[in-house]
C-alpha positions in Angstrom: 30.3 37.8 36.1 28.7 35.1 34.0 29.0 31.5 35.1 29.8 29.1 32.3 28.7 25.5 32.8 30.1 22.6 30.7 27.6 20.2 29.2 29.1 17.4 31.1 28.6 19.0 34.5 25.0 19.9 33.6 24.3 16.3 32.6 25.9 15.0 35.7 23.8 17.2 37.9 20.6 16.4 36.0 21.2 12.6 36.2 22.1 12.8 39.9 18.8 14.7 40.5 16.8 12.3 38.5 18.4 9.2 39.9 18.2 10.4 43.5 14.5 11.4 43.2 11.5 9.1 43.1 10.7 9.6 39.4 9.8 6.5 37.4 12.4 5.6 34.8 11.9 7.3 31.4 10.8 5.0 28.7 10.1 6.5 25.2 8.2 3.3 24.2 5.4 4.1 26.7 4.8 7.4 25.0 4.2 5.9 21.6 0.7 4.7 20.6 0.2 1.0 20.2 1.1 -0.4 16.7 -1.9 -1.5 14.6 -1.5 -5.1 13.6 -3.6 -7.7 11.9 -5.4 -5.4 9.6 -4.7 -5.5 5.9 -6.6 -3.6 3.3 -8.4 -5.5 0.5 -6.3 -5.6 -2.7 -7.6 -3.5 -5.5 -8.6 -5.2 -8.8 -5.5 -3.6 -10.4 -3.2 -5.2 -7.8 -4.8 -8.6 -8.3 -4.5 -8.3 -12.1 -0.9 -7.1 -12.0 0.1 -10.0 -9.7 -1.2 -12.6 -12.1 -0.4 -10.7 -15.3 3.3 -10.2 -14.5 3.6 -13.9 -13.8 2.0 -14.7 -17.2 4.3 -12.2 -19.0 7.4 -13.7 -17.3 6.4 -17.2 -18.4 6.0 -16.0 -22.0 9.3 -14.0 -21.9 11.6 -15.4 -19.2 14.6 -13.2 -20.2 12.5 -10.0 -19.9 13.5 -7.7 -17.0 11.0 -7.0 -14.3 10.7 -3.4 -15.3 9.7 -4.4 -18.9 7.4 -7.1 -17.7 5.6 -4.6 -15.5 5.3 -2.2 -18.5 3.7 -4.9 -20.6 1.4 -6.0 -17.8 0.3 -2.3 -17.3 -0.4 -1.9 -21.0 -2.5 -5.1 -20.9 -4.5 -3.6 -18.0 -5.8 -0.9 -20.3 -7.8 -3.4 -22.4 -8.5 -6.0 -19.7 -12.1 -6.9 -18.7 -10.9 -6.8 -15.1 -10.4 -3.1 -15.4 -13.4 -1.3 -13.9 -13.3 1.4 -16.5 -13.7 -1.2 -19.3 -16.5 -2.9 -17.4 -18.4 0.4 -17.2 -18.0 1.1 -21.0 -19.0 -2.5 -21.9 -22.3 -2.0 -20.0 -23.0 1.3 -21.7 -22.5 0.0 -25.3 
């Protein structure tokens, strides 16, 4: 004859064994690695350009949505001297 245990009785038994023994309390935080803080990566030339260019586009067209301003700034990046691809082609010519 099979014995069927309810989940509540199994949990009760488990907790009573754990609490009555000398096990240290379980802490999931102690298992996780320490969080890396204080390090930020250097911004790329594209990120620096976009930050300033979106602000310039917004000043010129204050009613423009952010999405459209971002598109305009991205299209300006293609011909910008800050773009490393344009800097390389300028040296070759």
